C-alpha positions in Angstrom: 70.9 124.7 122.7 70.2 124.3 126.2 70.8 127.0 129.9 74.7 126.6 130.1 74.7 128.4 133.3 72.6 125.6 134.5 74.1 122.1 135.7 73.1 118.5 133.9 71.0 116.7 136.3 69.8 113.4 133.8 70.6 112.3 130.4 68.6 109.4 128.5 69.8 108.7 125.0 68.2 106.2 122.7 69.8 104.9 119.9 67.9 103.0 116.9 70.2 101.1 114.3 67.7 100.9 111.8 68.0 102.5 108.6 66.9 102.3 104.9 67.6 98.8 104.2 66.0 95.0 104.8 64.0 94.5 108.1 66.4 93.3 110.9 65.7 89.3 112.4 63.7 89.5 115.1 66.4 88.3 117.7 69.0 91.2 116.1 69.2 93.8 118.8 68.2 97.1 116.9 67.6 99.8 120.0 69.7 100.8 123.0 68.4 103.0 125.8 70.6 104.8 128.2 70.1 106.9 130.7 72.3 108.4 133.3 72.1 110.8 136.5 74.1 113.2 138.6 73.7 110.8 141.9 76.2 108.3 139.5 73.3 106.1 138.4 73.3 104.2 135.1 70.6 102.1 133.4 70.8 100.5 130.1 68.5 98.4 128.3 68.7 96.5 125.1 65.6 95.8 122.6 65.1 93.0 119.8 63.6 93.7 116.5 60.8 91.4 117.7 58.0 91.2 115.1 58.4 94.8 113.6 55.3 96.2 115.5 57.1 96.3 119.2 59.9 95.7 119.9 61.3 92.7 122.4 63.4 93.8 125.5 66.4 91.6 125.3 68.8 92.5 128.7 68.2 95.5 131.5 71.3 96.8 133.5 71.5 99.1 136.3 75.0 99.9 138.2 76.5 102.8 139.9 79.6 104.8 138.8 81.5 107.5 140.4 79.8 110.9 141.1 83.1 112.2 139.5 83.1 110.1 136.3 79.0 110.8 136.1 80.0 114.6 136.6 82.2 114.5 133.7 80.4 112.5 130.8 77.5 114.8 131.9 79.7 118.2 131.8 81.0 117.0 128.2 77.4 116.3 127.0 76.3 119.6 128.1 78.7 121.7 127.7 78.6 119.9 123.6 74.7 120.4 123.5 74.9 124.2 124.6 76.5 125.2 121.7 75.9 122.5 119.1 73.9 123.5 116.0 71.3 121.0 114.3 72.2 118.1 112.6 71.8 116.6 109.1 69.6 113.6 108.7 70.8 110.9 107.1 68.6 108.2 105.2 70.7 105.4 105.4 72.0 105.3 109.1 69.8 105.0 112.5 69.2 107.9 114.9 70.0 109.1 118.0 67.5 110.8 120.6 69.2 113.0 123.3 66.6 113.7 126.2 68.3 116.6 128.5 66.9 117.8 132.1 68.4 120.1 133.9 69.3 121.6 137.5 66.9 124.4 136.9 63.8 122.2 135.7 63.9 122.8 131.6 64.5 119.7 129.5 65.5 119.6 125.8 65.6 117.1 123.3 67.8 116.5 120.3 68.2 114.0 117.8 71.2 113.4 115.0 72.3 110.3 112.5 73.4 107.4 114.1 76.8 107.4 112.6 80.5 108.0 113.4 82.3 111.0 112.0 79.6 113.0 111.5 80.6 114.9 114.5 84.7 114.4 115.8 83.6 115.7 119.7 80.1 113.6 120.0 82.4 110.2 118.8 84.5 111.5 121.5 81.7 111.3 124.3 80.4 108.1 122.9 84.0 106.7 123.4 83.7 108.0 126.7 81.3 106.4 127.8 81.5 102.7 127.0 85.1 103.3 128.5 83.1 104.7 131.8 80.9 101.7 131.9 83.2 99.3 130.7 80.6 98.8 127.8 82.5 98.7 124.2 79.3 97.4 122.8 77.1 100.7 123.2 75.8 102.5 120.5 75.7 105.4 121.9 75.6 108.5 119.5 78.2 107.3 116.6 76.3 103.6 116.5 80.0 102.0 117.5 80.7 101.9 114.0 83.8 102.6 114.5 85.0 99.0 117.4 87.5 97.2 115.3 89.3 100.5 113.9 93.4 99.9 114.6 94.3 102.9 117.0 98.1 101.6 117.1 100.2 99.4 115.3 103.4 99.2 117.1 106.4 96.6 115.5 109.6 95.4 117.1 112.5 94.1 115.5 115.2 92.8 117.0 118.3 91.2 115.9 121.2 89.8 118.6 124.1 87.6 117.1 127.1 87.0 118.4 130.2 87.0 116.7 133.6 85.3 118.4 133.5 87.2 121.5 131.8 90.2 120.1 127.8 90.5 120.6 125.9 92.7 118.1 123.0 93.9 119.4 120.6 96.0 117.0 116.5 96.7 117.6 114.0 99.0 114.8 110.8 100.0 116.8 108.0 101.5 114.8 105.0 102.9 116.2 101.8 104.4 114.2 99.5 106.1 116.3 96.2 107.4 115.2 95.3 109.7 118.5 98.8 111.8 118.2 98.5 111.3 114.2 102.5 110.2 114.5 104.4 107.8 112.8 107.4 107.3 115.0 110.7 104.8 113.6 113.7 104.2 115.9 116.8 102.3 115.1 118.9 101.6 118.3 122.3 100.5 117.7 123.6 98.6 120.9 123.8 101.3 123.5 124.3 105.1 122.8 123.1 105.2 119.8 119.2 105.7 118.7 118.0 107.1 115.5 114.8 108.3 115.4 111.9 109.5 112.6 109.2 111.2 113.8 106.2 111.6 110.8 103.3 114.1 112.1 100.7 113.8 109.3 97.1 115.1 109.9 94.8 113.0 108.5 97.4 111.2 106.9 98.5 108.6 109.7 94.2 107.8 110.1 94.4 107.3 106.4 97.4 104.5 106.5 95.7 102.8 109.8 92.6 102.6 107.4 94.3 100.8 105.0 95.4 98.4 107.1 93.6 94.7 107.9 94.2 93.9 111.4 93.2 90.1 110.6 95.9 89.8 108.3 98.8 91.2 110.3 98.1 88.6 112.9 97.1 85.5 110.3 100.3 83.4 109.5 98.4 80.6 107.2 101.1 79.3 106.2 104.0 79.3 108.8 106.3 76.5 108.7 108.7 75.6 111.2 110.9 78.3 111.9 114.9 78.1 111.8 115.7 78.6 115.7 118.7 79.5 114.9 118.1 82.8 113.2 118.9 85.5 115.6 116.2 88.2 114.1 112.9 87.8 115.6 109.5 90.6 116.0 106.6 91.2 117.6 103.5 92.8 116.5 101.2 94.6 118.6 97.9 96.0 117.1 95.3 98.2 119.9 91.7 98.2 117.5 89.0 100.6 119.5 86.3 98.4 121.6 88.7 95.2 121.2 91.1 93.4 122.7 94.9 93.7 121.8 95.9 91.7 118.8 100.1 90.3 119.2 101.5 87.6 117.1 105.6 87.4 117.5 108.2 85.0 115.6 111.4 84.6 113.2 111.9 87.9 111.0 111.6 85.8 108.0 109.3 84.5 105.1 108.2 81.5 107.6 107.3 83.3 110.7 106.3 86.5 109.6 102.3 86.9 109.2 100.5 86.9 105.7 99.8 90.5 105.5 103.2 91.7 106.6 104.7 92.3 103.2 101.6 94.4 102.0 101.8 96.4 105.5 106.0 97.2 104.6 105.1 98.2 101.3 102.3 100.4 102.7 105.0 102.2 105.3 107.8 102.8 103.2 105.5 104.8 100.5 104.4 106.8 103.2 107.6 107.6 104.7 109.4 107.7 101.1 106.9 110.4 100.1 107.9 113.0 102.4 111.3 112.1 102.5 113.0 115.0 99.9 115.1 117.3 101.5 115.4 120.2 99.9 118.2 121.6 102.1 120.5 118.6 101.0 119.2 118.6 97.3 122.4 118.0 95.3 121.1 120.3 92.3 121.1 123.2 94.8 124.5 122.5 96.3 126.4 121.8 92.6 129.4 123.8 92.2 129.5 126.9 89.0 132.4 124.0 87.3 130.3 120.9 87.9 128.2 119.0 85.0 125.0 116.9 85.1 125.8 113.3 84.7 122.8 110.9 84.4 123.4 107.1 84.6 121.2 105.3 82.3 120.1 101.7 82.4 118.2 100.3 79.4 115.6 97.4 80.3 114.9 95.8 83.4 118.3 93.8 83.1 119.9 95.4 81.3 122.9 97.7 81.4 123.8 101.4 82.3 125.5 104.3 80.5 126.4 107.6 81.5 124.9 110.3 79.5 125.5 114.4 79.6 122.4 116.5 80.6 121.9 120.3 81.3 118.2 120.1 82.4 118.4 120.1 85.9 114.9 119.5 85.5 115.7 116.1 85.4 115.6 113.1 88.2 115.8 109.6 89.1 113.0 107.1 87.5 112.8 109.8 84.6 112.4 108.1 81.2 114.9 109.8 78.3 115.8 109.9 74.8 119.0 108.9 74.0 121.7 108.3 71.3 122.8 104.8 71.1 125.9 103.1 69.5 128.0 104.7 66.7 124.4 105.8 64.1 123.1 107.8 67.1 120.0 106.5 66.8 117.3 106.8 69.4 116.6 105.2 72.3 114.2 105.3 75.3 116.1 104.6 78.8 115.6 105.1 82.6 117.7 107.4 84.7 119.1 105.1 87.4 120.9 108.0 89.6 122.1 111.2 89.1 125.6 112.8 89.7 127.3 116.2 89.8 131.0 116.3 88.9 134.0 118.3 87.1 135.0 117.4 83.3 138.1 116.2 85.1 136.1 113.2 87.6 133.6 112.8 84.6 132.5 109.1 84.9 133.2 108.7 81.3 135.6 110.7 79.0 134.1 114.0 78.4 134.9 114.3 75.0 133.1 110.6 74.1 130.4 110.9 76.4 126.9 111.1 74.6 124.5 113.8 75.8 120.6 113.2 76.7 118.7 114.3 73.6 115.2 115.1 75.7 112.6 113.7 78.5 110.7 111.1 77.2 107.3 111.9 76.0 104.5 111.3 79.0 103.0 108.5 76.9 106.2 106.1 78.2 104.4 105.6 81.7 106.9 105.3 84.3 105.7 102.3 85.3 107.3 100.6 82.7 110.2 98.9 82.6 111.4 98.9 79.0 109.7 99.9 75.8 108.8 97.1 73.5 106.2 97.4 71.4 104.3 95.1 69.4 104.2 97.0 66.4 101.9 94.0 64.3 99.0 91.7 65.5 101.0 88.5 66.3 99.2 85.8 65.0 96.5 87.7 62.6 95.4 84.5 60.1 94.4 81.9 62.5 91.5 81.5 64.7 92.0 80.1 68.9 90.7 77.2 67.9 92.8 76.4 64.7 96.1 77.3 66.2 94.4 74.5 69.4 94.3 71.8 66.9 97.7 72.9 65.5 99.0 72.1 69.2 97.1 68.8 69.1 98.7 67.2 72.2 102.3 68.6 72.2 102.3 70.1 75.4 106.1 69.3 76.1 107.5 72.7 77.9 109.4 74.2 75.2 106.2 73.7 73.0 104.3 75.3 76.0 106.4 78.3 76.4 106.8 79.3 72.7 102.6 79.2 72.5 101.6 80.7 75.6 104.3 83.6 74.2 102.3 83.7 70.8 98.5 83.3 72.8 99.6 85.7 75.1 100.6 88.0 72.5 97.5 88.0 70.6 95.2 87.8 73.6 96.7 91.6 74.7 96.6 92.7 70.9 92.8 92.4 71.2 92.4 93.3 74.3 90.3 96.7 73.7 87.5 98.2 75.4 86.2 100.0 72.0 86.4 96.4 70.2 83.2 95.5 67.7 81.1 92.7 68.6 83.2 90.8 66.3 86.5 91.5 68.0 84.7 90.4 71.5 84.2 87.3 70.5 87.7 86.4 68.6 89.1 88.0 72.1 87.3 85.8 74.2 88.4 82.4 72.0 91.9 83.6 72.7 91.1 84.7 76.3 90.0 81.4 76.9 92.8 79.3 74.9 95.1 81.7 77.3 94.4 80.6 80.4 93.6 76.4 79.2 97.6 77.2 78.2 98.2 78.7 81.7 96.7 75.8 83.8 98.8 73.3 81.6 101.9 75.8 82.9 100.9 75.7 86.6 100.5 71.9 86.3 104.1 71.6 84.9 105.0 74.3 88.2 103.3 72.6 90.6 101.3 75.4 91.9 97.7 76.9 91.6 96.5 79.1 89.2 96.4 82.5 90.4 96.5 86.3 89.7 98.8 87.4 88.3 99.3 85.0 85.7 102.5 86.5 84.1 104.0 85.8 87.7 102.8 82.6 87.9 104.5 81.2 84.8 107.5 83.7 84.7 109.7 80.6 85.9 108.5 78.5 83.1 108.9 81.1 80.4 112.3 82.5 81.3 113.9 79.0 81.6 112.7 78.5 77.6 113.8 81.7 76.7 111.5 83.9 77.1 111.2 87.7 79.4 108.2 89.7 79.9 108.8 93.3 78.4 105.9 95.9 78.8 103.0 93.3 79.1 104.4 91.0 75.7 106.5 87.9 76.0 109.6 88.5 74.0 112.1 86.0 73.0 115.9 86.7 74.1 
């Protein structure tokens, strides 16, 4: 600690970026010396690794800053080191040394790891130094590790339409800001109507921004000629720490949007939906005593939906349930699409004919499943992949290819098991190799490149030949 009553006259910071790992190249910058005094004088020197015995100075700079700016930096540093505790050493990062000289003649030395997030106050001081000197590459106390970190993303969407003599002006504005830890979403309906939603989530906003790739959000590698008649436009602005601002704009369609926008949009939707459950307006709480619970249950992704009655108030949309079907009342599993509450008189189906949900499906039915298709036995138990390949000969008509793909795909899926014996693993590998041969032939017919997910790649070919994907298995309609 330093003497709080005496002011800081000068500080020298030596930032060395060498940590545990391979030796740097001779011309690679590894150390910076930074001195600041109360008169506003600043000295900066940079050193390359050289021959490893002695660093080689590669540049130096001397300049003056305003006295109030120097005082602000020195006061922040003095205040921090007057109350700081010892730092924990880290072997896999560099180090910094700080030499402080006070006006009363006393001096102090401190050292710590050259990394961000070790101490947020030191990170803030490092940012203050870089911004005050307009030198974004200074290592300071944090090694400038956060350079390129996204500080703010703003997305502006505008749709201006003219219908006869009527002009429809609609806009949306999204701002995700690290410093305020806020996500703000505005909908603007012309003039006089603005709907605004604000999400203040400490650490959550930072995590959301850390998951984004700024380059993907401004890259549009497959952009085609944009439609000049499209009334929907957008502008994305990304501010990153110690880097130039990135901006992209265009028409809001698949040809004009950047490559990474779909993933970004999914992340934002998932984030906001997590905080969108309103207990105050929960229908189950507002349910009247004479109202019954009706669940609309869907069978399969594209299957029909039917209403069922239940007394279970814990059920919610998205849950899987076991229900009776048909005149025999045999059990089947479906997914709850929606829940409504109404009296017997307003029931969606005659109350004396409606069936009741038996129970919530067991945990083994995963929420990610679209329908419950179970493969009860090995699809191709008595034939090897090589024999199947010979059986195909060269008949790769589209229908024959689809039939073979379904069989081979299902066999490969059946054999995929982390507990396979060596013999079972060899059998799996041989079927996987055949599966990929057929996937490549399907890609040739579809005139597309082979890429994951393979199921989505071959889906058009399979669908038009009577197959659909059900919980990982290709089944025939």
